[in-house]
N, C-alpha and C positions, 0 to 999 in steps of 0.2 A: 789760345786758352781763355776760358771764362771762369769766373767764380760763381758757383751756383748756390743759392740759398735754399734751405739752411745749410751752412757748412758742416754742422754736426746735427743730423736729423735724429729725432727721438729725445729721450730724457737726458739732456745735457744743459742744465740751467746755470745761471750766474757765471757766465764765462769771464775768464781773465786771460790776458795774452801778454807775452813779452817777446823780444827779439834778442838773440845772441848771435852776433855775426850775421850770416846770411840765412839763418833758420829762425822759425817762429815756433813758440811753444804755448799751448793752450791747456787750461785746467778748468774743471767744472765741479759744482757741488755734487755730493753723492749721498748725503743724509745718512741713513743707517745701513746702507749696503757696504759689503766688504768684498774685495778690496775697495778702498775709497780714494777719491780725488784722482780721476783718470787724467792722464797726461798725453797730449797729442803733439806731434811734430809735423811741420810743413816747410817746404822750401819756396812756396809760391802763394800761400794763403788760400789756395783752392783745394789741393789734395792733402788730406790730413791722415796720419797714421798713428794709431795708439801705440805708444812705446812703453807704457807701464802704468802703474798706479802708485801714487806717493805714499798712501797708507796701505801697505801690503803685508804687514806683520801684525798678528793679533796682539803682540806685546806693545805696539805703539799706542793704541787707544782701546778703551773698553766700550763696546757698544751693547753690552748685555742688557736684556730686559727693556729695551727701548722701542717705542712705537716708530713706525716707518718714517713719518715726516719730521722726525727730530734729527739729531746727529750733526753732520758736517754741513755748515752753511757758508756760502759765499767766499771761496778761497781767492787769494790774489797771488799771482806768480810774478817774480821779478828776478832779474839777472844783474849781478854787480861784481866786478873784479874777479871774474872766473868762477863765481859760485851762484847757484840757483837757490831761491828762497820761495817758500809757500807759507803764507800766513792765513789763518782760518779760525772759525769758531766751531767748537763742539758744544752745542747747546745742551743744557741739563747735566753736563759732565764737567770737563776740565775748563770750559770757557775758551778764551782766546789763546792761541799758541802759534809757534812757527816751527817749520822744519827746513832743513837745508840739504844740498847735495852738490857734489862736484860735477856729476853727470846727470842730465835731465831724466834719464831712464832709471836712475837710482844706482845704488841704494840711497834712500833718504834717511835722514837722522831720526832719532826718537824726538817726539815733540818737546819743545821748550815752552812751558806754560808762562804766560805773561801776567804777573801779579798786578792787580790794580787796574787791569784793562777792562773796564766796564763796557757792556753792550755787545754788539755783534758787527759783522762785516768789516773786519780789519784789513788794512793794506799798509804797505811800506813805501816810503819815498826816500831815495838816496840823493841828498843834496850835493851841490858842487863842492862845498867846503868839507865834505866827509861826514856831516851830520846825517843820521838816519832818523826819520820821523815815523812814528806810529800814527795812523789815521783810523778812526773808528766812528761808530755812531751809537748814541746812548740816549736814555730818556732825559728830557730837560732837567738839569740839576735842581732847579727850584721847585720841581714837581710838575708833571705833565698836566696841562689844562684841558687837553682832549686826547683821545686815543690816537697815538701816532705822533704826538708832540715831542719829537726827538731832536737831537742836534748832532752835527758832525764835529768832532773834536780831535785835537792833535797833542802829541807829547813826544819828546825825544826818547829814543830807546837805544840801549847798549846791546847789540846783538851777541856780544861775547858772553853776556850774563843773562840776557833776556829781561833786564830790569828797565823800567821806565824811570826817567829822571827829569828834573826841571819842572816847570809849571805845566799843568794840563790846561788847555785853552779851547773853549768852544768857539768855532769859527763860522758856522753856517747852519741855518735852520730851514733851508729850502728856498726855492725861487718864488713859490706862490704864497700868498697870504694864508695863514692857518694851514700851512703845508702839513701833510701826513707822511710819515716814514721817509725822511731824507736818509738814504742808506747807500751801500755799495760805493763808498767814496774812494776816489783815486786822485792823487796830486802828481802833476808833471811840471817841469820847468821848460818852457818853450819860448824862444826868442827873448830870454831874460825875464819873463814874467811867470809867476806861478799860476797854474790852471787847476781848478778843482772840477772834476767830472763826477756826477753822482746821479742816483735814481731818486725818484719821489713819486708819491701818489699811490703807494701800495703795489702789489704784484698782479693786479687784475687790469680791468679795462682802462683805468686812469694812470697806469704806469707810464713813466716818461724819463728821459735823460736830460739833465740840465747842467749848466756850467756857471762857474764864477771865477774871478781873477783877483790877484793881489800882488803887491810888490814884495811881501814877506809872508812866510808861512803862517805866522801868528798875528798878522795884521787884520785890517778891515777889508773883508772880501766884498766884491761888487758883482752882482749877477748880470748875465747877458740880457739886454733888453729884449732879445728875441727868444728867450727861454719859453718852452723847452726846445732844445735843438733837435730832438728826435722823439716822436711819439706817434701812435696811431689812435689816440683817444678821441680825436676829432672825427675819425672815420666811422665810429660806432661799432656795435657788436657784429654787424653783418660783414665787416671787412674780412678779406682772405687771411690777413695777418693781424693779430691783436696782441694786447698786453706787452707792448714793446718797452723795454727798459734795461737797466743794469748794464751799462756800457763800460768798455775799457779801450784805450787808444794804443796804437802801435805805429811806429814809423818804419818805412822801408829803407834799405841802403841808399836808394836814389832820392830820398827826401819826401816821398809821398806818405800820406797818413790814412789809416783805416781804423774803424771802430767795430769791435765785436759787441754783440748785445744779445739779450734773450727776447723771445717772442713765442707765440703759439699760433697754430694753424687749426682753427676749429673746422669740423665737418658736420654735415647734416643741417637740419632746419628746425626752427622753433625751439622747443624744450630739448630736442635731440641734437642741438648744435653744441658739440662738445669737443674736447681736445685730448684724445686718448694718448697721444705721444708726449704730452706734457710740454714743458718749456724747453725750447730748442735753441741752438746757437746760430745766430745770423751775423752777417757782416755788411757794412756799408762803407763807401769811400768818404773821406773827410778832406775838405779844403779849409784854409784859413782866410777869412775876410775881415778886414779891419781889426785883426788880432783875435777874432773869435772863430771857433771851429764851426764849420757848416757841414752838416751831415747829409749824405746822399744829395749833393747839390743840384743835380739835374731834376730831381723829383720831390725831394723833401720827405721821402718815405722809403721803406725797404722794398726792393723789387726782386724779381726772380733771379736775375743774374747780372753781373757786371763784367766788363772787360778789365784786364789788368791795369789799364790806365785810369780806371774809375768810371768810365762812361757806361751807360746802360747797354747791356748786351741784348741782341735781337732774338736770341735763341729761345728764351722763355722756357716753357715746360718741355721743349724738345731736348733740353740738356739732361733730363732725368733718364737714367738707364734702369732697366729692370733690376730689382733687388733680389739677391740670393745670399743666404748664409748657410753654410754647411759645416758640420763637425762630426767626423767619424771617430773621434777620440783615440787617434793613433799616435799622438805626441806623448812625450814623457811627462809633460806638465800641462795643466789646464790653461787655456788661452787667457790673455789679459782682459778680454772683453767679458768674460763670465763673472757674474755677481752671485754672492751669497747674502744671507740675511744676518746682520749683526756679528758676523764672524764666520770662521770655517774650521771645523774640527778635522785635522789631518787624519785621524784614525777612523773617520766615518765615511771616507770616500777613497777610491783608488782608480788609477788608470792602468795599473800593472797587473792587477789580480786576474784580469781577462783581457787579452790583447784586443784593442779596437773597441772597447766598451768602457763606459763610465759606471762604476759600481758605487751605489749609495747604500749605506747601512740603514736598517729600519730601527734607529735608536734616537730619533728626533721627534719633537712635538709637531702637531699639525700647523699649517701656515696661518691659522687664526690666532696663534699664541705668540708671545714675544720672548719665549725662551729659546733653547737650542733647536734649530731646524736644519735639516739636510736638504738644501735647495741650491740649484745652479740655474741661473737664468741670464738672458741677454735683453738689452733694451729693445722695445718695439720701435722700429724706425719707419714703418710704412703703415698705411691705413687698411688696405685690403691685402690679405695674405693667406697662404696655406702653410700650416705647420704639420710635419709628420716626423715620427720617431719610432724606432723599434724598441720594444720593452720586453724583457725576459724576467718574469716575476710570478712566483706562486705564493700568494699572501697567506700568512697564518692569522690566527685570531687577533683582532685589533691592530692590524698592519694595513697600510695603504701605500701606494706609489703610483706615479703617473705624471701628467703634465699640468702645469698651472699657469694662469694668466693673472698676474699679481699687481694690483694697485696698492693695496694695503692689507693689514690684518683683518679689516672689516669689509673690504670690497675686493672680491676675487672670483674667478671660476677655476674649477679643477675637474679633470677627468681622471679617475683613479680606479685601480684594481683593488679589490677588497675581498675578504672571505665571508661568505654567507652560506656556510655548509658546502662550499665549493667556490671556485674562483668566479667572481662577478665583476662587472664594470659599471660605473655610474658617473653622472655629471652633477656636480654640486655648484650652486650659485650662492655666494655670500654677499648680501646687501645690507648695509648698515648693521653689520654684526650678526644678522639672522641667516642661518643656512637652510637651503631647501634643495631637495633632490629633484632634478628636472628630467631625469631619465635613467633607466637601469636595464642591464641585460646580463645573461649568463655568458661565460666564456668557456668553451668546450675544451680548448687545448691547454695543456699544462706546459707551456713553452712560450716562444716568442710570438707576440702579436704586434701589429702596427697600429699605433694611435694616430689619429688625424683630426685636425680642426681647421675649418675654413672660416675666416672672418671676411664678410662681404656686405657692403652697404649697412654697416653697424649691426649685423646679425652674425651670431656664431652657429655653426653646424658641426657637431661632434660625431665621429664614427670610429670604428676599429675594424680590422680585418685579420682573420686567421685562415685566409683562403677567400671567402666571400666578405664583402663589405657590409657592416651592420651599422645603421644609424642609431645612436644612443639618445641624442637630443638635438633639436634644430630650432631655428627661428628664435634663438636666445638673444636677449638684449645686451649688446656689448657696451652701450653708452654708460652703464653704471661704472665702468672702469675709466673714469675721467675725473679731473680735478673739479669740474663743474658739479658732478654728482657726489663724489667721495670726499671733497675737500682736500686739504693738504697741499703739497708742493711738488709731487713727483709724477712721472709718467709711468706707463705700464712696462713690466718686465715679464718675459715669457720664458718658462723653463721647466725643469724636471725636479721631482722631489720624492722622498721616501720618508715615512713616518711610522712610529711604533715604539716599542720598548725593548727590542731585541737586537743587541749589538752584533750578535753572531749571524743574523739573517740579513739579506740584502736584495736590492733590485738592480738590474743591469740595463743600460741604455746605449743605443748606438744609432748611427745614421740620423742624427738630429738635423733637420732642414727647415728653414723658413724661406719662402719665395713669394714674390708678388703675384697676384692673380686679379682678374677682372671678370665682371659679369658677362 
């Protein structure tokens, strides 16, 4: 068996990992998607199964009226004395909080907000003496002298009350002189020494993983002379894997060490070299040399695949199997992999109203707004693909429904049915907040049609069929759906939506399928 990178393809940034017994557990940032904080389980670090979402009740957190790239940043998952903990930041809302569960699949508790916990990217460290430490990152207390002049700080925390106590201490400002954004800090105790692993350099091409050590948590930390221990910044923008950073360590039962981290895989050339999948989760083996962690020791970089002993696997790209995701909506509940925007109104969707169909009410805003939307999507995990879905919808005035390719409220594509004196279909591109219609056609049938989109070589082709296939728009630029073009921190989500002002009307969807394709 090999471990193929990325271990979580698609929009799975800011990974954190822990081990409980012989199983590993992984969590990622989810920003303003609901449910939030996806949790994965593995027995071998290679095969990962999503077992739930830690934020799966609208009563836990409020995401209303929030732009996509805000929300939940950089969770950390830890296991201690039979209980799981996730600590995280909800920016613009409650700030730093933690939740807990006896079972990794949930249910997870309501959030406990940590008062006085300034900054972002919190983590927990359980020391041998029973002390629990809060670790975070915040602006330099004397006032930042440059953008990103932050520090990593620690303070004791009482998990029974969620209160910080004792002195708060700034312990580290990064490995490089005039470091920017020391963040994502994690503390471990290994061989009697405290080890701080953190990211710095921002989330783009200069991203990196660095380490420091100390005899005590609040003492004087010393950086590794070989910092950074993992980065691709020296490989430039043309590298196959870039933006490497935000790591977390985990040990195996037999004493080996691994690090999960984020990175992106840009495609295309020149100004069209972009990363539509966003920041993904990768893994590298770690060895200790002279007391310091050595990441991916055979190469010093992330490679396509490793053997379970940490050596580089020879299989390379041949490890990749064809991708396929299908959902006929025949289950009693929506799958854990499906995402909605900022929440989910139980009254606005149904799997039981029509067996084998997902029904969405036309009582939500369009996807360019930050209010209530009726949207269900999954993360894009491959570059070239074909999407198809059956849609049964006869739109009334000011109603739309169809498929969406969503990067944010201001960058997206939609193919939607609408009423223009009869049922019509159109393709809309939203770029920098400006909407344009790229193609439009009449639909003769008042019943089910099949919508289809092919994304190949960074171009979209949209069509539908009600017997014969009709092209609505083609040769559409897909590169606008990327962080490089749209900004922010997320990858693309592909899904279904309905919009309008009529709660008594609806659109039905079935046979949703995404599969890999090639030219």
